N, C-alpha and C positions, 0 to 999 in steps of 0.2 A: 504494500500500500504506500503511495507516494507521501502521504501525510506523516509517516513515521520515519522519514529520511533523516539520517544523521547529518546535522549541519554544524559547521564550525564558524567562528568569527571570520569575517571577510568573504564568506561564500555569497554568491549571487543566487537568489531564488526567484522563481516566477510564481505569481499568485493567480488564483482562479479568476478573480475580478480585478479590473484595472483601477488604479488610483484616479481621482478626478482630473489629474493633470494628463492622463492618457497612458502613462507607463504602467506596466505590470511587472517590472523588474525591481528588486529590492536587494540591498546589501545588508547582511547581518553584521551588526556592530556590538551586540551584547547577547550573552547567553547566560541564563540563570533561571530563577523561577519564572521570569518573563523573558521574551525574546525581543530584542531591540532591532528595528529595521530602519534603513534609510532609503528613501525613494531615489532611484537613479535618474528619474525624470526631473524632479524639482528640488530634491534634497531634503524634503520633509522627513522628520523622524517620528516614528510611532513605536509604542510598546504593546505587544500582544501576549496574552497568557499562552502557555504551551498548547493548551487545548484549542484556542482560537487560531494559533499559528498552524497547527497540524490540519485544521479544517480548511484554512485558506491556501495552503501550499499546493501548487500544481506540480512543480518539479524543482530539483536542486540543480542549477546550471554548473556550479563549481566555484573554485576560488576566483576572486576578482583579479584582473590584471594589475600589477603594481603601477602606481602613479610615478611620474618622473622624480618626485620628492623621495619616494620610498626606494627607488631603484639605486640610489647612491649618489 
């Protein structure tokens, strides 16, 4: 089941429903009791419970490409 995918910080995930900005791609920035996501379309940050996250998750795309700042 895709909702139970093992996600890590900096993974990019696709959700079932699009954000109002039109993007359905999110980057995971926090994992704990809640999952922190940042919209890759507009940069908005949201927190979802694990249950909400598992329900909204369509697929785990994988680790985000490093930005020029992170590359060195």
